[in-house]
N, C-alpha and C positions, 0 to 999 in steps of 0.2 A: 458680039453681046455676050452679057455674065447672066451668070446665076448666082446667088449669095444667099448662105446659110450662117445664122446669127445666134449664137448662145449667151445668153445675159446669165453670167454665174455671178458668185457672190463677191468676187473677188477681181476675176478678169472678164469682160466682153470678147466673145472668141469670134471672129470673123472668117469664112472660109468661101473664096472664090473662085469660082469653075470659071475658064474664058472659052472661045469658040474654038481652041487646040485641042480642049481636055485637061490642060495644066491647072493645076492646084494651086491658090497663093493662101499664107498663112498672116493674119493678123491679127495682136490682140490689142485693146487698150484696158486700162482701169474701169472697172466697173463703178457707176455713178448713183448709190443708192438715192439720193433724192429726186433724183431727173434719171433713170434708166434709160431712157433717150438719147442722150447727151452719150453716154458712153458709146451707145451703138452708132450716132454720128460720126464718134471720133475714129471709131473703129472704120467705118466706109470712107473717113478722109485718108487714113491712111492707106488703105486701098487705091484708093484715085491717086496718090502719092506714087505707088509703087505703078502703078500703070503709066505714070508721067502724062497725067490729064488731069485737067479741073476737077474738083470733086461735083460740080452741077454736069457736065459732060459726063465723068462717067458713069452716075445713077440717071442719066439719061437713057444710058445703054444698058441697063440691067433689065431683063425679063422679068424675073421673079425673085423675090424674097423670101427665104423660110425661117422663122422668126422664133425662138424660143425662150424662155422667160420663167424664173422663180417669182415673178410679182404676186400671182395668185397665192401661191402657197405660203409668200412670207408675209402677205395681209393677213390671211388669216391665223398663223401662228403667232403673230405679232398683236393680233386683236384692234387692226387699223381699219375694220371694215368699215360699210356705211352701218348708220342705224335701220334696222329693218321692222316691219310692222307684218303681220303676218293672217292673215284670213284662212278660218277652217269651221269644218264642219264641226254645227252646237255638239257638244260633248266631246270635242278631241282637241281642245283648246292646251291640253297638258300634256299629248303625246310627246310631243318634244323634251320634255322633262322629264317623264318616267323613265323614258328609252326603253333597256331591257332589263331593268332593276341595277346597272352599273352605277356606281359611284363613281369612281375612274377608271377608264380600259386600263391603264398601267397599273393598277393596285391591286391590292385583294379586297374583295369585294364585303371581307369582313372585318377591315379595317377600319375602326368607326371612327378613327382621328383623321381619315380623309374630309377634307371639304366637300361639301355639296356640289353636283355639277351644274355650272351657271350659263344655261341656255344663251345662244346667239340673240335671241329674242326675249325680253324681258315679259313675264307673264300679262302687263297691264296694254300691252301691244300686242297680244296674240287676241284675236277679237273672231267671235264665233258669228258665223253666216247660217241663217235658216235655210236650210238646202240638205235633200237627200238623195245619192244615185244608189242604185245596189251592185250587190257585185254582179250581177249577171249583165249591167250595164244599162237597165231601166231607172229613168229618172221619176223617182218618187215622188219629190217635194222640187218645181223649179226652184231658182236661184230667188231669194225675196229681195225684189230691188231695195226698200228701206231699211233693210239689216247692212245691206251693201255701203250704202249711203252714208248711214249713220257711222259706219267703221271708219271709211274715209276720210268723215270730218274728223274724228278723232287723230287718224294719221295726220292731216295737214295741219292740226292743232299743235301737235308733237311734234312738228318738224321730221317726220320720216322721208331718209333717202330712198328707201327701196322697201317693196311690197313682197313676199312670199303668198302666192296663191295656192292652199295644199287643200282639197277637198278629198273625204270618203272615196273609194274606186275610182276615180276619174279615169283611172287607166283603163277599165272597163268603158266608159262614155266621159270624152272631156267636156260636153258641152255648157254646163254649170260652172267650170272652170273656166273657158274661153267669154262666158257674158260676164263672170265677176273681173277678168282682165279687161274686156274691151271698156267697160265703165270707170275702171282706174285711167285705163290710158287717155279716154275722153276727158276726163276730168284734170288729169297732169299733165298728159303729153309727155315730152322729154323730160321735164324737171325731177321725176320719180322712175326708179329703173323697176319695171315689173316683171315677175315671172312665174309659172306656173309649174305646177309638180308634174303632167303630162307631158309638157315639153322637156322637162328634164330626167325625169325616170319613169316612163309608162308603164309600170311593172307593179304585179300586188306587193303588200309590205309597206304598213303604211309608216312605220318608224323610218325606216329606213327611205322613202321616198320624201317624207317631210324632211328630214335633215338633211339630204343634199341638197334638197330644194332652197332651204333657208340658207346653205351655205353659200350656192350660187348668187343669192339675193343679197348676201353680206360683203362678197367680193364683187358683187357685176359693178356696182358703180366705179372704182377705182381700177378693173380689167377697161372697162368701157371707154372711160375717159382715157387711160395712156392709149387706146390703140387709137382711138378715135384723132387723139392729139400725134399720136407719131404718122398716121396717115397725111395728116394734116403737113405736117414738116417736111415728111419724103415727098409729098405732091409742089411743096415750094420750093425744091432742091432740083425740082425735072423729074421726076419717078413717075414715069408711066406705067409701069409692071404690075404684077400684080404681090400682093401681099399676105403671106398665106401664114397660119399659126400652127405650132404641135401639138396636138390635141396628148390627154394623160394616157391614152392607150394608142401613141407611136403610129398615129395615123396625121396627115397633114390635111387642116381646112381653111377655111375661108375667114377672114375677120368679120365680115357680117355675122357666120354663125358661132364665133367665139364671143363675141358681144353680148348674142342673146344668152348663149349657155356657157357662163363664165365660168362654173364647173369644171369643164373640159379643161381648161387651164390649170389645173392642179398639176403638179408635177411636169408642168411641161420644161422640157430640157433636158433635167434627167431619164426622162421617157426616153430620149433617143439616142444614149449610151449602151442599150443591147442591141439596137436594132444594127449599130457599128459594129459591136460585136460578131452577132450574125455575121456581118457582110463579114469581115475577115476571117473569120473561122470558117466559113463556107469554102471563102478563096484558098485558105491553107489545108482543107479535107480534115477540120476538127467539130465535131456535131456537140461534144461535151464541153461547155465552158464556163467555168466562172469569171465574169468582167468586174472590174473596180475600176472607177472611175475615179480619181484621187486629184482634185482642185485645189484650190486655195484655202477653200474654207471647209469642206464635208468630202468624205470618200460614199460614195453611191455605188451599192455592188447586187450584184443580181447572178443567176444561175441559170442557163439554157443547156437544157438536156436534148438529146436525139434533133437539135435542131430549131427546137421549139423556145419562143421568145415568153415566159410565164406572165399571165396577167390572174387581177384577183377584183372580187368585187367586195371584197370584205376588210377595206381601208378605213383606217383611221389618221385623222390630219389632226394633231393636238388631243383633243376631246372630241372632235367631232366625227360622228358616221359618215362615209363618202362612199355611197354603195354605186358609182359609176364603174365602168371597168378601168382598170390603170395598172400599167405595166408594173409588178412586180418587184421592187427594189429596195434593197436594206440601207438604213442612210447613219451614220454615226459623225460627230464633230472630229474628224481627224483629216486635216490639209496642210497643205504647205505653212498657211497663215497660223494655225493652232499655237496656241501660247502653254509653254511648261510652267509649271509652277507647282510647289510644294504645298501637300495637303498638313491638316492639323496633326496627323502620324509621324509628319517628318518625311514622306513619301513621295519621289516624283511623279508628277502626274503631268497629261499633255492633253488639251483641250475641254471639253468641247468650245472653250471661247476661243474666238481667233480674232485675229489684228486686220482682219477684211483687206477689201482692198485701199482705205485709209485710216491710219497710217502707215499699217501693212509691217511688214517683218521689218526689224531694227537696219536689218544691212540696205534696206531701200532708202535710208536717210532724210524719210519724210515727219519726222519726230518721234517714230514708235522705239519704246527702248526695253522691251519687255521680250523675252526670248522665245523664239518659232522655231516650227520643224524647220524652215527654211534657212534661219541663221544657223541650225547645227549641221544640214546640209552645207554650207559654204565652209564652215569651219572643219570639217571633214575631208574638203576636197574636191566632193563630189559635181557640188555645179561652180559653175566658172564665174570669177567674180567681173571678168571682164566682157563676157559674152552671154549673159543674161538679156532673152528676150532677143537674142541674136545682136546684143550689144548696144541695144536700145535704151536699157538701164544698169547704169553702173554700180554692183552692189560693195559696199563697204564692208569687207570683211572685218574691221578693227569694232566697228558699231557691233557686228554681230558677237565676236568676243568677250565685249562689256556686257551684253546683254546676259550671256551664257553665265559670265560669271554672279549673275544674282540668283541662279539655283546652284552654279557647280559649290560658290565659298560657303552655304548652310550644308552642303553634303559632303564638304571636306573632299572636294575633287579638282584636279585639275580641270581649265575651260574644254580640253579635249575629251575627257574622259566623260563629263557633262554632257557634251554635244552627241559623244556614242548613246550614251544611255537614254538621253532624248529621242535619237534615230531607231533603238530597240523598241522604246516602250510604245512609238507611235505603229510601230510594224507590229508590234504583239495586238494592238487592239485591232487592226484592220486583221491580221490573222483569227482574231477571237471572231469577228464577225462574220468572217467567211464560212468559220467551222459553223456558227449558229446557223445559216440558212443551209449548209451542205452535211455535215459529219453527222448534226444533231437531226437532222432531218432523212437519216438512213443513206445518204451517198456516200461511196468512195472517193475521196477526196483525190488520189491516186488516175482516177479516170476520167480525170477534167486536165484541160489546159487552160492557164492562167493568162486572160489576154486583159491589159493593162492600157488606162487612158488618163488624160486628164495632165496639166501642165507638173504635178511632181508627181505621178503614178510611174514615170519611166525609173525616175530615180531608186525608186521603194520595192519597184514589183519584183524582181530577183531576188531581194532577201524575204519579200514575204512568203514567197513561192519554197524558199528553202527551211522558212520555219516551219511551212504546212507538207512540207514533203513533196510537192505537186513537182512533176520533172519538167514539165515547157513550160514555157513563157512566150506571149506574143506582143510582141509592142509594136504596134501598127506606125507605120510611116507618119500618119496625122494624128499621133497618138495626144498632142497637147491640146488639138482641139478636136476632141474624142465625139462630142455629143454634138457637134456642128458637122462632122462627118456624117455621122447619122441621120443628120436631118434630110441630107442628100440621096440616101440611100430609103428614104421612107414611102410608101405610099399614100398619094391623095386619096381621101373618103371618108369613111364615116360607117359607123355601127350603129344600129336601129334595131332596139327591142321591143317586145311585145307579151305580156303575160297570157299566158294559154295554158291556166290550170286546168289537168286532166288526166286519169289514168290511163295506163299504156292500153290496158285492155278495153278502154271503152273509146279510145282514140280515132276521129275518122281523118284517112289520109286527105281526104278531098276538104276538110275544113281547115286541115293545117297548109295546105296548098294555097287555099286562099287567103291566109294570112299572110302568108311568104310573099304572094302577089301583092297585097297591100304595100309592105314593107318595102318590095324592089320598087314600084312606082311611085312610093315617097322620096325614095332615095334617087329616082332618077331627076325627081321634079328638084330636088334641093340641090344636086351637085350640078343641074343644071346653070344655076347662079354662077358657078364658077366656069360655066361655057365648058364644061364636059358632057358629050354626047353620050345616051344610055346605052348605044351600042358601044362604046369603050369600055364600059365598068364589070368588073370581075367581082363576081356574086359568092361570097361564102357562108354556108348554113349553120348554125349551131342552135343546141337548144341546151338547157339546162335541167338536168335530170337530177331523182334522187330515188332512195327507197322511200315507200310510204313508211311516215314518221319520224324519220331521219331530218336533222335541224339542216344540215348542210348539203349544196347541190354540186352536181359535178358536168362541167361543160363539155359536151360530146358532139361530133360533126356527124352531120346529117348530109344526105344525099342528094343531088343537083335537084329529084325530084321522087315524090313518096306517092307510088300508085296503089299499092296494096298492103294489106295486113303483114304479109311475109316482108316486105320492104321495113315496117315497124318493127317485125321483129329481128331483123337484122342491126337496129338502133340499139335496141333492145342487148341484144350481144355485145355491141361494142361497149354499151355502159358496163356491162358487167365485168367486162376485161380492164375497163380503164381503173375503175373501183379496184381492180384488184394490183394493177398497177401502182397505185396511189397507197395502198393501205393496205395491202398483203392479203387482203379476205375480199369475198363475193358472198351476195345471199341469192343465189337463184331461185330459190323460192319463195322471197320475199317479193310484194307486188311492188311495182314502179308507175312512178309520175312526172308527167310534163310541167315545168314551172313556168320557165320562159323562152320564147323562141327572139335568137338574133338572125339577122343577116349584116353580113358584113360587106359594103358594098365600094370598090377600091379601083385607082385607076394606077395602073402599076408602072413602076418609072426605072426606068436601067441608067446604071453609074458603070463606066468603064474606067479602070486607072490604066493612067500612063505604066508600060514596062520598062522597068530600070535595065539599061545596059547591061550584058555579060560578061565579067569579069575576066580578063587575060592573067593576070595575076593576082597575088597576095593582094593583100589591104594595107602593105606598108607604106604603099603613094599617098595614102591619106589621111597617115598620122601628122597631125599638124605641131604638137609638142608633147614635155610630159608633165606632169602636177602630183605632187605629195599627195596620197592621199591616204587615211585609215582605214584600214581592212583588215579585223581583228586587234590583235593586239601590235602590229608593227604599220610602221607610215613606210609608203610604197610608192617610189617613184614610178607613176602609172601613165603609160601612153596613152593620150587623149585623139581620138579619132574627128577628124571632118565629115560630118554625116551627109554633105551634101557630095562627098566625092567619092563615096563608099557604092560598089557593082554588085551587082544580082550573083550570089556566091562567094563574096566574100567571107571568110571566115575568121574572126576576132578570138583568141584564148582571153580569161580573165585571167588577172583582175585586169579592166581597160576601162575606159571613158569615151561615149560618143556624144559628141556636143551637135546637137540640132540646133536649129534658129530657134524655136519654142521651148523646148525641153533637152533634157540630157539623160543620156541614157546607161545605167550605171552595169558594167557586166563583174559581178563578182567573181573571188577564185572559185574553181570547181565548175566554172559554167562557161559553156564557149557560145558564141553570138555567131548567126550565118545570117546574112543578107537574102532576102527573097525577091522574087521578080518583081513585085509589088513596091520593095523598098522598104519593106516592116523587117523589123528583128525577132529572130528567133533565138530562144536562148535556151540551152539543153544544160541540163544540170547532170554532171558525170559522178 
């Protein structure tokens, strides 16, 4: 039987197959933006051929598929979502547009030339309902049936495709939202996608809750239709296992839940990369890691400190506020397919535009004629023209040269100089991104190891480390399918949150225990849909806590049970310590308030890697050829090693090239590469 992880990226769809013997197979297929499921099925067909089986026979032997995709994020960023209607409490139809007074989150609020924010739901489709729930949960005014019916008449006339129901204080009592949702579903059935704020984000803060719910409604039909069609196509091909989706908080969930809560698919795919970094970092004894995932279109970077994968509820996707918990990553348009161009000042620039999966870099020979980072890598000798993706794609170095000349001639450079300039520019862009999330936040970058993934990451990783002064670089054995590997290392489960606004000195431990008990019961019921027994679940409690009058919250861990005031004091002590750790000060004299309680219910999954045999001699037996590569100012006849023949303990001094099936590891001068027992590459700067 097989287990499969599939990550649909901007350029390639990555497929990682784990067989019954614990062997991992790597497969890549070009992503098909018009129909992402086609690229997914193409990768499965490649895996079937490798196993010498018919595709239907192979898929019939698959236990489960874990799937991550950028579909939801792209639909939101490219404004390809559904036409949404919004039902909200009387007097709150403009909450979505008022926001927090921001004109645009990425520009100065004092810039009068910034165009005003355009909500996902136009005002004429934000309709008020006569109802009212108080902050205490008491229903002051039940839902007025006639006002809901009138709104639904308008939605039907306007051709609305999704409805977001956002009532005041529904986190305290969702009864009115449930009633309105029932009326919508009875009238429209499956024709219109319906979601409610208490299902998406049952916490206080009207703007955050309303915005997140509207985003979920906006992308809901696209996500739901895609998953429904994918399930049907897999079923037709003989798939009888479970299809699971990657959540934005790096947990794995069922397809049914993903369809109901589409917003949890934001950042699905990239969210898996830090999990892969955490897995390999722990394997190699590193708790402090900077993870970069450089694919064909973009770079995703994250910082892991003390073995803790960072999450945030303060995310913005484009101009939209998304307040669910999301793995904290930083992204820029810097990948193998990023285009090189000359700006109006005559300066060389790289990205954020990309050649994508089609036509791709010029060297692919698919009609692309603009210079990309991959074209530069080929001209510099770093990427083999005859062994790209294990020889599956033969690269055309002459096309790369012709493309690079388009920027070389205006800059009065040779094509080699221009290729090296492109290489250095994109490395500097990525190094700046790392500095943004580390040094500028007060972390000493020398205390971290750089762990590099993505198809292009292994080519650039050591050079980025050299720019930053990072002494150690980790390139995992499965770096080319970095996020897909992270999906195998993820736990299955879900996080549940509920507002519990109370000052610490008035907190009743018994009341808090009742709340967590309710959350645990809901977790057991929901995960039972995926045939998970309640006894198998591991629960972790946290709370969002802040000083009275403070704007932002800090998440702190809670013990398994709170029995007494002393237990509450221990939590308060933890909060002070955490605040000091993050902001270098605490305010022990200031009052503290609890804001939100969360329960993370997971089913732990174990992943064991095959151990690479220990080398009895040097790495010379793995040398397959030499290739001229440009390092610094000199062209050097560089030894190229076959990654499949390297053994644990092999040491390779730079300059050197290691050719893996799905990526290429570049070991510059002043670096030494050591192969570890997992088959990963450890590069140390001398």
